N, C-alpha and C positions, 0 to 999 in steps of 0.2 A: 502586581496582582497576585492574589492567593487563590488557588483552585485545587480542590481535593487534597489540601494539606501541602501543596507544592507552590513555590513562588516562581512565577513566570516573568521574564522580561517582556517588554512590548514586542520585541522581535520574535521571541519564542511563541507568544500568543498569536501573532500574525501567521507564523509558519504552521502552528497547530490548526488554525482556522482554514488555511489554504489546503492542508492535508485532508481535513474532514470534508471540505467543499469538493475537492477533486474526487475523492472516493465516492461521495454521494452523487456527483455528476455522472460517474461511470455507472452507478446503480440506475439512474434515469435512462442512460443510453441503452442499457440492456432491454428496457421495456418499451422504448419509443424509437421511431425511425425519423431520420431527417434532422436530428440534433447534431450540432457540431460537437466534436470531442473536446475533452478538457485541454487546456493549454499545455504546450510542451514544458513550460516552467512549473506548472502544477504537478504534472506527472513526474518531473525530475525531483521535486521536493518530496513527493510521496516515496519514490524509490530511495532517496537518501535517508528518509526516516525509517523505512522498513529495513534497509541494509543496517542501519544503526541498531535497530531492535534485534536483528538477527546476529549482529556482532561482526559482520563481514558482508561483502557483496554476495548475493546468491550465486551458487555455482552452476547456474543454468542459463542458457542463452535466450531468455525470454525477452520479448518486447515489453515496454513499460506497462501497457494495459493488461497483458496476460499475467505479468508478474504481480501487479497489484491485485487482480482478481483472485489469483491462486493463493497468495500469501495472506490475504484477508479472509479466505474461506468462501469467496464468492464463486470460485470455479474449483471443481474437484480435481485433485491431482491424478494423473495417469500413473500406472505402475512404473513407467520409465522415469517420469518426473520425480516420483517418490524415491526411486533408487538413486537418482542424481543428487537429490537433496540429502540423502543419508539420514542420520539421526535428527537433522534439523526438520525433517518432514513431520516428526511427532510434536514439534513445537507450534505447528500451525493450527489455527490462524494466529498470527502475531497480534492483530487487532481485529475487532469485529465491525 
């Protein structure tokens, strides 16, 4: 499949859709109560993708949900988090 000038394998397409669905699931979770959270597998795939975009695992001890919200710009970084990320903080959000 070709998308935005890039060729994706079927596996890459499925992972991309899983990442998008998981991030948007977190968006819904912020606005509604009583919803189950995203699957651990979905959260792990998003973390793997974001670490890949960052070029390494994030140097902060965040759980998957906070990591995803912070690195996608859905949660503001605290001064301490910004300091822990160093120059990488200026690269955020990695995806919107």
